[in-house]
C-alpha positions, 0 to 999 in steps of 0.5 A, spaced: 540 675 863 543 671 869 547 674 874 552 669 877 555 670 884 559 666 888 557 667 896 564 663 898 568 668 894 573 673 897 571 677 891 566 683 893 559 682 891 559 688 887 565 686 883 562 679 882 555 682 879 559 687 875 564 682 872 558 677 871 554 683 867 561 684 863 562 677 861 555 677 858 557 683 854 563 680 852 560 674 849 554 678 846 549 675 850 547 682 852 548 687 846 547 695 846 540 697 848 538 691 852 536 692 859 539 689 865 534 687 870 532 692 875 537 693 881 531 691 886 530 684 882 537 682 882 538 684 889 531 680 891 533 674 886 541 673 889 539 675 896 544 681 896 543 688 898 540 693 893 546 698 894 551 692 892 547 691 886 547 699 885 554 699 886 556 694 881 551 698 876 555 704 877 561 701 876 559 699 869 557 706 868 563 709 870 567 704 865 562 706 859 558 699 859 552 701 861 547 707 861 543 709 867 536 712 865 531 714 870 525 710 869 528 705 864 534 703 869 540 700 866 541 699 859 547 696 855 551 702 852 552 703 845 560 704 847 560 696 849 559 694 842 566 693 840 568 689 846 566 682 843 570 683 837 576 686 842 575 680 846 576 675 840 582 679 838 585 678 845 583 671 845 587 670 838 593 674 841 593 669 847 593 663 842 599 666 838 603 668 844 602 660 846 604 658 840 610 662 840 612 659 847 611 666 851 609 665 858 602 668 861 606 672 865 611 675 860 604 676 855 601 680 861 608 684 862 607 686 855 600 688 855 601 692 862 607 695 858 603 697 852 597 700 857 602 704 861 606 707 855 599 709 852 596 716 853 591 716 859 584 717 857 580 721 860 574 718 865 567 718 862 562 723 866 
């Protein structure tokens, strides 16, 4: 697994690390049960602070994408399994909207409206 960051980006490093892992989950490059590199290894490889990587891993845990296990480190959670299929569904939706001439902004507004109309899900422990 290759975690990518852009040192010139204005986006915080922990968000970049989390986004890189999230992307690998969405593409199926990593699957439930796969171990992520240790926070120390990522920190040393990318030359960033250990706590930055731990913050990223904690964010992924809060999203339900990663389990943090003492002695095993960060492991892709079983709940991440449907994400690759969901990403395909979203890509199909975007393609359909494009074929219908729906702008990106309008599609985003439709999705935002649908999200705000659904009952709030409880945050994972």
